Backbone as XML, in Angstrom:
<?xml version="1.0"?>
<chain id="A" units="angstrom">
  <residue number="1" name="UNK">
    <atom name="N" x="4.045" y="-6.385" z="-24.676"/>
    <atom name="CA" x="3.922" y="-5.545" z="-23.696"/>
    <atom name="C" x="5.585" y="-4.688" z="-23.006"/>
  </residue>
  <residue number="2" name="UNK">
    <atom name="N" x="5.127" y="-4.070" z="-22.537"/>
    <atom name="CA" x="5.999" y="-2.802" z="-22.214"/>
    <atom name="C" x="6.159" y="-2.579" z="-20.756"/>
  </residue>
  <residue number="3" name="UNK">
    <atom name="N" x="6.590" y="-2.847" z="-20.371"/>
    <atom name="CA" x="7.474" y="-2.286" z="-18.767"/>
    <atom name="C" x="6.717" y="-2.071" z="-17.172"/>
  </residue>
  <residue number="4" name="UNK">
    <atom name="N" x="5.978" y="-0.852" z="-17.655"/>
    <atom name="CA" x="5.887" y="-0.680" z="-17.146"/>
    <atom name="C" x="3.715" y="-1.702" z="-16.442"/>
  </residue>
  <residue number="5" name="UNK">
    <atom name="N" x="3.634" y="-2.256" z="-17.876"/>
    <atom name="CA" x="2.584" y="-3.320" z="-18.129"/>
    <atom name="C" x="2.996" y="-4.659" z="-17.090"/>
  </residue>
  <residue number="6" name="UNK">
    <atom name="N" x="3.754" y="-5.003" z="-17.632"/>
    <atom name="CA" x="4.742" y="-6.253" z="-16.979"/>
    <atom name="C" x="4.487" y="-5.567" z="-15.763"/>
  </residue>
  <residue number="7" name="UNK">
    <atom name="N" x="4.969" y="-4.600" z="-14.734"/>
    <atom name="CA" x="5.293" y="-4.079" z="-13.155"/>
    <atom name="C" x="4.097" y="-4.427" z="-13.394"/>
  </residue>
  <residue number="8" name="UNK">
    <atom name="N" x="3.226" y="-3.711" z="-13.941"/>
    <atom name="CA" x="1.677" y="-4.241" z="-13.081"/>
    <atom name="C" x="1.386" y="-4.826" z="-13.193"/>
  </residue>
  <residue number="9" name="UNK">
    <atom name="N" x="1.278" y="-5.926" z="-13.799"/>
    <atom name="CA" x="0.885" y="-7.583" z="-13.616"/>
    <atom name="C" x="2.098" y="-8.175" z="-12.912"/>
  </residue>
  <residue number="10" name="UNK">
    <atom name="N" x="2.572" y="-8.224" z="-12.821"/>
    <atom name="CA" x="3.577" y="-8.239" z="-11.450"/>
    <atom name="C" x="3.163" y="-8.136" z="-9.669"/>
  </residue>
  <residue number="11" name="UNK">
    <atom name="N" x="2.869" y="-6.558" z="-10.242"/>
    <atom name="CA" x="2.129" y="-6.152" z="-9.190"/>
    <atom name="C" x="0.897" y="-6.731" z="-8.687"/>
  </residue>
  <residue number="12" name="UNK">
    <atom name="N" x="0.352" y="-6.725" z="-9.398"/>
    <atom name="CA" x="-1.584" y="-7.319" z="-8.781"/>
    <atom name="C" x="-1.203" y="-8.820" z="-8.900"/>
  </residue>
  <residue number="13" name="UNK">
    <atom name="N" x="-0.441" y="-9.640" z="-9.461"/>
    <atom name="CA" x="-0.323" y="-10.975" z="-8.568"/>
    <atom name="C" x="0.373" y="-11.627" z="-7.232"/>
  </residue>
  <residue number="14" name="UNK">
    <atom name="N" x="0.974" y="-10.882" z="-7.597"/>
    <atom name="CA" x="1.686" y="-10.548" z="-6.583"/>
    <atom name="C" x="0.812" y="-9.787" z="-5.076"/>
  </residue>
  <residue number="15" name="UNK">
    <atom name="N" x="-0.323" y="-9.540" z="-5.360"/>
    <atom name="CA" x="-1.107" y="-8.337" z="-4.202"/>
    <atom name="C" x="-2.238" y="-9.650" z="-4.570"/>
  </residue>
  <residue number="16" name="UNK">
    <atom name="N" x="-1.700" y="-10.075" z="-4.694"/>
    <atom name="CA" x="-3.539" y="-11.182" z="-4.817"/>
    <atom name="C" x="-3.029" y="-12.521" z="-3.924"/>
  </residue>
  <residue number="17" name="UNK">
    <atom name="N" x="-1.552" y="-12.568" z="-4.910"/>
    <atom name="CA" x="-1.382" y="-14.230" z="-3.864"/>
    <atom name="C" x="-1.702" y="-13.850" z="-2.546"/>
  </residue>
  <residue number="18" name="UNK">
    <atom name="N" x="-1.100" y="-12.413" z="-2.345"/>
    <atom name="CA" x="-0.230" y="-11.932" z="-0.132"/>
    <atom name="C" x="-2.078" y="-12.726" z="-0.265"/>
  </residue>
  <residue number="19" name="UNK">
    <atom name="N" x="-2.546" y="-11.512" z="-0.299"/>
    <atom name="CA" x="-4.555" y="-11.806" z="-0.078"/>
    <atom name="C" x="-5.036" y="-13.042" z="-0.518"/>
  </residue>
  <residue number="20" name="UNK">
    <atom name="N" x="-4.619" y="-13.285" z="-0.403"/>
    <atom name="CA" x="-5.200" y="-14.849" z="-1.279"/>
    <atom name="C" x="-4.007" y="-16.200" z="0.096"/>
  </residue>
  <residue number="21" name="UNK">
    <atom name="N" x="-3.068" y="-15.936" z="0.571"/>
    <atom name="CA" x="-2.230" y="-16.136" z="1.401"/>
    <atom name="C" x="-3.107" y="-16.233" z="2.648"/>
  </residue>
  <residue number="22" name="UNK">
    <atom name="N" x="-3.171" y="-14.695" z="3.251"/>
    <atom name="CA" x="-3.771" y="-14.343" z="3.981"/>
    <atom name="C" x="-5.363" y="-14.705" z="4.476"/>
  </residue>
  <residue number="23" name="UNK">
    <atom name="N" x="-5.560" y="-15.762" z="3.916"/>
    <atom name="CA" x="-6.773" y="-15.900" z="3.322"/>
    <atom name="C" x="-8.435" y="-15.146" z="3.883"/>
  </residue>
  <residue number="24" name="UNK">
    <atom name="N" x="-7.988" y="-14.335" z="3.504"/>
    <atom name="CA" x="-9.057" y="-13.259" z="3.582"/>
    <atom name="C" x="-10.635" y="-13.461" z="2.138"/>
  </residue>
  <residue number="25" name="UNK">
    <atom name="N" x="-11.565" y="-14.287" z="3.057"/>
    <atom name="CA" x="-12.491" y="-14.710" z="1.926"/>
    <atom name="C" x="-14.324" y="-13.958" z="2.981"/>
  </residue>
  <residue number="26" name="UNK">
    <atom name="N" x="-15.414" y="-14.933" z="2.166"/>
    <atom name="CA" x="-16.530" y="-14.819" z="3.011"/>
    <atom name="C" x="-16.830" y="-15.847" z="3.551"/>
  </residue>
  <residue number="27" name="UNK">
    <atom name="N" x="-16.199" y="-16.586" z="3.516"/>
    <atom name="CA" x="-16.599" y="-18.395" z="4.081"/>
    <atom name="C" x="-16.651" y="-17.822" z="5.697"/>
  </residue>
  <residue number="28" name="UNK">
    <atom name="N" x="-18.070" y="-18.320" z="6.074"/>
    <atom name="CA" x="-18.605" y="-18.585" z="7.184"/>
    <atom name="C" x="-16.711" y="-19.815" z="8.293"/>
  </residue>
  <residue number="29" name="UNK">
    <atom name="N" x="-17.463" y="-19.469" z="9.483"/>
    <atom name="CA" x="-16.710" y="-20.183" z="10.803"/>
    <atom name="C" x="-17.300" y="-21.682" z="10.625"/>
  </residue>
  <residue number="30" name="UNK">
    <atom name="N" x="-18.609" y="-22.399" z="10.193"/>
    <atom name="CA" x="-18.753" y="-23.654" z="9.658"/>
    <atom name="C" x="-17.751" y="-23.935" z="8.665"/>
  </residue>
  <residue number="31" name="UNK">
    <atom name="N" x="-16.990" y="-22.922" z="7.877"/>
    <atom name="CA" x="-16.090" y="-23.446" z="6.731"/>
    <atom name="C" x="-14.104" y="-23.438" z="6.523"/>
  </residue>
  <residue number="32" name="UNK">
    <atom name="N" x="-14.245" y="-22.864" z="8.401"/>
    <atom name="CA" x="-12.741" y="-22.252" z="8.092"/>
    <atom name="C" x="-11.817" y="-23.564" z="8.339"/>
  </residue>
  <residue number="33" name="UNK">
    <atom name="N" x="-12.443" y="-24.093" z="8.392"/>
    <atom name="CA" x="-11.070" y="-24.962" z="8.480"/>
    <atom name="C" x="-11.111" y="-26.229" z="7.544"/>
  </residue>
  <residue number="34" name="UNK">
    <atom name="N" x="-11.977" y="-25.364" z="6.155"/>
    <atom name="CA" x="-11.335" y="-26.671" z="4.590"/>
    <atom name="C" x="-10.445" y="-25.398" z="4.062"/>
  </residue>
  <residue number="35" name="UNK">
    <atom name="N" x="-10.309" y="-23.953" z="4.366"/>
    <atom name="CA" x="-9.659" y="-23.059" z="3.566"/>
    <atom name="C" x="-8.558" y="-23.506" z="3.314"/>
  </residue>
  <residue number="36" name="UNK">
    <atom name="N" x="-8.148" y="-23.191" z="2.025"/>
    <atom name="CA" x="-6.683" y="-24.656" z="2.395"/>
    <atom name="C" x="-5.181" y="-22.745" z="2.033"/>
  </residue>
  <residue number="37" name="UNK">
    <atom name="N" x="-4.402" y="-22.893" z="2.726"/>
    <atom name="CA" x="-3.676" y="-22.622" z="2.764"/>
    <atom name="C" x="-1.705" y="-22.715" z="1.202"/>
  </residue>
  <residue number="38" name="UNK">
    <atom name="N" x="-2.244" y="-23.985" z="1.051"/>
    <atom name="CA" x="-1.954" y="-24.507" z="-0.233"/>
    <atom name="C" x="-1.246" y="-24.341" z="-1.499"/>
  </residue>
  <residue number="39" name="UNK">
    <atom name="N" x="-0.624" y="-24.090" z="-2.362"/>
    <atom name="CA" x="-0.103" y="-22.482" z="-3.426"/>
    <atom name="C" x="-1.514" y="-24.238" z="-4.530"/>
  </residue>
  <residue number="40" name="UNK">
    <atom name="N" x="-2.138" y="-23.402" z="-4.656"/>
    <atom name="CA" x="-3.499" y="-24.077" z="-6.465"/>
    <atom name="C" x="-3.248" y="-24.115" z="-7.527"/>
  </residue>
  <residue number="41" name="UNK">
    <atom name="N" x="-3.390" y="-23.739" z="-8.488"/>
    <atom name="CA" x="-2.729" y="-24.065" z="-9.482"/>
    <atom name="C" x="-3.365" y="-23.166" z="-10.343"/>
  </residue>
  <residue number="42" name="UNK">
    <atom name="N" x="-4.029" y="-21.692" z="-9.738"/>
    <atom name="CA" x="-4.014" y="-20.816" z="-10.542"/>
    <atom name="C" x="-2.331" y="-19.548" z="-9.651"/>
  </residue>
  <residue number="43" name="UNK">
    <atom name="N" x="-2.667" y="-19.323" z="-8.382"/>
    <atom name="CA" x="-1.804" y="-19.347" z="-8.058"/>
    <atom name="C" x="-0.156" y="-19.710" z="-8.343"/>
  </residue>
  <residue number="44" name="UNK">
    <atom name="N" x="-0.096" y="-21.064" z="-9.096"/>
    <atom name="CA" x="1.165" y="-21.814" z="-9.354"/>
    <atom name="C" x="1.426" y="-21.357" z="-11.046"/>
  </residue>
  <residue number="45" name="UNK">
    <atom name="N" x="0.391" y="-20.553" z="-11.302"/>
    <atom name="CA" x="0.603" y="-20.557" z="-13.226"/>
    <atom name="C" x="1.266" y="-18.293" z="-12.619"/>
  </residue>
  <residue number="46" name="UNK">
    <atom name="N" x="0.494" y="-18.164" z="-11.727"/>
    <atom name="CA" x="1.200" y="-16.920" z="-11.887"/>
    <atom name="C" x="2.922" y="-16.943" z="-11.276"/>
  </residue>
  <residue number="47" name="UNK">
    <atom name="N" x="2.967" y="-17.694" z="-10.107"/>
    <atom name="CA" x="3.929" y="-17.629" z="-9.951"/>
    <atom name="C" x="5.212" y="-18.106" z="-11.566"/>
  </residue>
  <residue number="48" name="UNK">
    <atom name="N" x="4.673" y="-19.197" z="-11.906"/>
    <atom name="CA" x="5.676" y="-19.248" z="-13.105"/>
    <atom name="C" x="5.809" y="-17.888" z="-14.278"/>
  </residue>
  <residue number="49" name="UNK">
    <atom name="N" x="4.279" y="-17.604" z="-14.477"/>
    <atom name="CA" x="4.682" y="-16.443" z="-15.491"/>
    <atom name="C" x="5.968" y="-15.218" z="-14.296"/>
  </residue>
  <residue number="50" name="UNK">
    <atom name="N" x="5.789" y="-15.342" z="-12.932"/>
    <atom name="CA" x="6.264" y="-13.750" z="-12.726"/>
    <atom name="C" x="7.971" y="-14.318" z="-12.741"/>
  </residue>
  <residue number="51" name="UNK">
    <atom name="N" x="8.156" y="-15.733" z="-12.753"/>
    <atom name="CA" x="9.807" y="-16.075" z="-12.406"/>
    <atom name="C" x="9.996" y="-16.407" z="-13.860"/>
  </residue>
  <residue number="52" name="UNK">
    <atom name="N" x="9.321" y="-16.554" z="-14.984"/>
    <atom name="CA" x="10.021" y="-16.032" z="-16.529"/>
    <atom name="C" x="9.822" y="-14.497" z="-16.944"/>
  </residue>
  <residue number="53" name="UNK">
    <atom name="N" x="8.822" y="-14.186" z="-16.051"/>
    <atom name="CA" x="9.474" y="-12.271" z="-16.883"/>
    <atom name="C" x="9.895" y="-11.595" z="-15.849"/>
  </residue>
  <residue number="54" name="UNK">
    <atom name="N" x="11.045" y="-12.359" z="-14.297"/>
    <atom name="CA" x="11.672" y="-11.413" z="-13.749"/>
    <atom name="C" x="12.861" y="-11.288" z="-14.932"/>
  </residue>
  <residue number="55" name="UNK">
    <atom name="N" x="13.461" y="-11.862" z="-15.841"/>
    <atom name="CA" x="14.621" y="-11.570" z="-15.838"/>
    <atom name="C" x="15.040" y="-10.372" z="-17.348"/>
  </residue>
  <residue number="56" name="UNK">
    <atom name="N" x="13.543" y="-10.238" z="-17.554"/>
    <atom name="CA" x="13.118" y="-9.056" z="-18.395"/>
    <atom name="C" x="13.435" y="-8.030" z="-17.787"/>
  </residue>
  <residue number="57" name="UNK">
    <atom name="N" x="12.331" y="-7.900" z="-16.347"/>
    <atom name="CA" x="12.321" y="-6.861" z="-15.704"/>
    <atom name="C" x="13.332" y="-6.621" z="-15.135"/>
  </residue>
  <residue number="58" name="UNK">
    <atom name="N" x="14.216" y="-7.954" z="-15.074"/>
    <atom name="CA" x="15.791" y="-7.043" z="-14.316"/>
    <atom name="C" x="16.782" y="-6.584" z="-15.061"/>
  </residue>
  <residue number="59" name="UNK">
    <atom name="N" x="16.776" y="-6.626" z="-16.245"/>
    <atom name="CA" x="16.639" y="-6.722" z="-16.588"/>
    <atom name="C" x="17.045" y="-4.684" z="-17.637"/>
  </residue>
  <residue number="60" name="UNK">
    <atom name="N" x="15.543" y="-4.789" z="-17.613"/>
    <atom name="CA" x="15.051" y="-2.995" z="-18.807"/>
    <atom name="C" x="15.734" y="-2.293" z="-17.053"/>
  </residue>
  <residue number="61" name="UNK">
    <atom name="N" x="15.179" y="-2.933" z="-15.778"/>
    <atom name="CA" x="15.502" y="-2.492" z="-15.075"/>
    <atom name="C" x="17.265" y="-1.273" z="-14.637"/>
  </residue>
  <residue number="62" name="UNK">
    <atom name="N" x="17.666" y="-2.630" z="-14.789"/>
    <atom name="CA" x="19.809" y="-1.643" z="-15.412"/>
    <atom name="C" x="19.930" y="-1.314" z="-16.123"/>
  </residue>
  <residue number="63" name="UNK">
    <atom name="N" x="19.349" y="-1.576" z="-17.626"/>
    <atom name="CA" x="19.519" y="-0.809" z="-17.961"/>
    <atom name="C" x="18.823" y="1.125" z="-18.334"/>
  </residue>
  <residue number="64" name="UNK">
    <atom name="N" x="17.519" y="1.312" z="-17.340"/>
    <atom name="CA" x="17.110" y="2.028" z="-16.822"/>
    <atom name="C" x="18.436" y="3.265" z="-16.418"/>
  </residue>
  <residue number="65" name="UNK">
    <atom name="N" x="18.296" y="2.330" z="-15.023"/>
    <atom name="CA" x="19.432" y="2.644" z="-14.209"/>
    <atom name="C" x="20.603" y="2.703" z="-15.047"/>
  </residue>
  <residue number="66" name="UNK">
    <atom name="N" x="21.494" y="2.290" z="-15.731"/>
    <atom name="CA" x="22.632" y="2.550" z="-16.265"/>
    <atom name="C" x="22.519" y="3.980" z="-17.091"/>
  </residue>
  <residue number="67" name="UNK">
    <atom name="N" x="21.304" y="4.371" z="-17.287"/>
    <atom name="CA" x="20.758" y="5.366" z="-18.201"/>
    <atom name="C" x="20.935" y="7.095" z="-17.074"/>
  </residue>
  <residue number="68" name="UNK">
    <atom name="N" x="20.305" y="6.718" z="-16.386"/>
    <atom name="CA" x="19.177" y="7.669" z="-15.219"/>
    <atom name="C" x="21.609" y="7.890" z="-14.405"/>
  </residue>
  <residue number="69" name="UNK">
    <atom name="N" x="22.539" y="6.767" z="-14.856"/>
    <atom name="CA" x="23.603" y="6.874" z="-14.280"/>
    <atom name="C" x="24.421" y="8.308" z="-14.850"/>
  </residue>
  <residue number="70" name="UNK">
    <atom name="N" x="24.297" y="8.333" z="-16.928"/>
    <atom name="CA" x="24.997" y="8.538" z="-17.522"/>
    <atom name="C" x="24.641" y="10.329" z="-17.586"/>
  </residue>
  <residue number="71" name="UNK">
    <atom name="N" x="23.539" y="10.512" z="-17.276"/>
    <atom name="CA" x="23.013" y="11.968" z="-17.402"/>
    <atom name="C" x="22.871" y="12.494" z="-15.410"/>
  </residue>
</chain>
């Protein structure tokens, strides 16, 4: 997986998580009390993936910064 794809995947996952936390949904008023703002299994998996990919993304970004400073 290249760096651009990795960053796009992380950004998309973060956006999905953020939208979920804000409670955007199609539920009616009668179900509003049932909307959960906790970490569900899907969100938990996305967070685990993001954490495992974070060091790779940071390392790549640092290398790009070093190359840019040399030019």
